[in-house]
VOGU-3710 file (C-alpha; in Angstrom, 3 decimals, decimal comma):
1> magstsqaip> 32,603/-3,381/-25,432  31,217/-6,151/-26,199  30,103/-8,477/-23,200  30,501/-6,161/-20,890  27,488/-5,008/-18,327  26,178/-1,602/-17,325  26,133/-0,172/-14,141  24,398/2,480/-12,600  26,858/4,701/-11,517  25,402/6,689/-8,330
11> ypgspparpv> 26,016/10,459/-8,061  28,609/11,495/-5,891  26,539/12,210/-2,669  22,943/10,379/-3,199  21,527/8,542/-0,384  22,567/4,878/-0,814  19,866/2,675/-2,941  17,078/1,376/-1,046  16,057/-1,972/-1,675  12,961/-2,924/-2,855
21> nrrapppyvv> 10,407/-5,549/-3,100  10,320/-6,711/-6,587  7,748/-9,539/-6,422  5,186/-6,818/-7,448  2,966/-8,621/-10,201  3,163/-7,347/-13,799  -0,381/-5,968/-14,973  -0,964/-8,723/-17,510  -1,487/-11,046/-15,094  -4,768/-12,762/-13,668
31> qrrryprvny> -4,897/-11,987/-10,529  -6,487/-14,387/-8,385  -8,107/-12,963/-5,318  -10,629/-13,879/-2,232  -12,291/-10,342/-2,463  -13,136/-7,803/-5,859  -11,015/-4,838/-5,321  -13,220/-1,468/-5,985  -11,678/2,130/-6,706  -10,566/4,088/-3,864
41> rdpvcasaig> -8,087/6,860/-4,018  -8,441/8,526/-0,653  -6,358/9,506/2,131  -4,792/6,675/4,510  -2,659/7,546/7,673  -0,345/5,055/8,553  1,268/4,015/11,385  4,277/1,957/12,230  3,373/-0,684/14,884  5,047/0,593/17,817
51> qphhcwplla> 4,935/4,166/16,632  1,568/5,294/16,696  2,228/9,393/16,956  4,296/8,601/13,279  1,527/9,475/10,916  2,305/8,559/6,987  -0,059/10,287/5,058  -0,147/7,727/2,138  -3,279/7,412/-1,431  -4,863/4,930/-1,438
61> edlslgglrl> -5,602/3,881/-5,286  -7,959/0,433/-4,458  -9,148/-1,062/-1,741  -11,487/-4,427/-0,934  -12,575/-6,237/2,086  -9,141/-8,303/1,859  -6,069/-5,715/1,457  -5,350/-2,246/-0,574  -2,863/-0,670/-2,390  -1,064/1,942/-1,796
71> lspeafavgt> 0,993/5,371/-3,007  3,984/5,806/-0,560  6,727/8,495/-0,883  8,665/5,040/1,072  9,433/1,934/0,201  8,076/-0,647/3,052  9,880/-3,526/3,726  7,822/-7,070/2,889  6,363/-8,185/5,998  5,839/-4,542/7,749
81> rlllclepei> 2,930/-3,808/9,820  1,066/-0,899/9,966  -1,482/0,546/11,477  -3,981/1,597/9,225  -6,806/4,518/9,636  -9,698/5,030/6,495  -11,571/8,146/6,570  -13,936/8,536/4,511  -15,058/11,425/2,416  -18,655/9,468/2,948
91> tmepiravae> -20,296/9,813/5,954  -18,598/7,167/8,159  -16,831/6,451/11,572  -13,082/5,737/10,491  -11,725/2,700/9,633  -8,756/1,226/11,983  -7,393/-1,848/10,998  -3,501/-3,851/11,454  -2,297/-4,241/7,582  1,022/-6,219/6,571
101> vrwtarvdyq> 3,041/-5,096/3,410  2,867/-7,694/1,337  4,738/-6,216/-2,422  6,320/-3,021/-2,366  7,135/-1,573/-6,584  9,127/0,918/-7,255  6,461/3,793/-9,903  8,028/4,523/-12,991  10,313/7,658/-13,792  8,304/8,967/-9,933
111> eryrlglelv> 10,123/8,884/-6,170  6,866/6,564/-5,206  5,911/3,461/-4,192  2,904/1,212/-4,619  2,410/-1,063/-2,253  -0,068/-4,538/-1,925  -1,514/-4,380/1,907  -3,295/-7,670/3,556  -5,201/-6,738/5,951  -4,413/-9,535/9,306
121> emgeferarl> -6,274/-7,827/12,397  -10,061/-5,643/12,180  -12,451/-5,911/15,007  -16,201/-6,222/14,320  -17,505/-2,847/13,621  -14,425/-2,091/11,546  -15,243/-4,872/9,644  -18,700/-4,172/9,212  -17,558/-0,203/8,179  -15,068/-1,724/5,295
131> hslvqaqad> -17,818/-3,286/4,323  -20,095/-0,965/3,486  -17,405/1,208/1,721  -16,633/-1,085/-0,354  -20,228/-1,590/-1,151  -21,187/2,166/-1,912  -17,667/2,409/-4,030  -18,566/-0,491/-6,024  -21,849/1,529/-6,583
//
């Protein structure tokens, strides 16, 4: 039909669609980041603030002194604060920090999401360990 728009029809019994923030930057956009990113492919434990006993095991894709990008089986709302625990494979104590979700995007053809997180609260010793970790990954 000319002029008609197609709409997705949900399958019977399928769960309701979750809202996803599509503000994630496309890969061709020039990034203006304060800190350079390094590849970092390790698990990260994320807990919602106020629910420290429930941990989502997420996979980090990259890392910087200001934030990280994670793969998640769930979408998190922009603005959600998470308590993160990074346990690097290199001999180092865990790094704990509070991060805020800045963007969420669904991974094409998969039931996974990419999350862009900004590190918003971190102790002095955690920041020093993070700096060492970023340096080690950059080398």
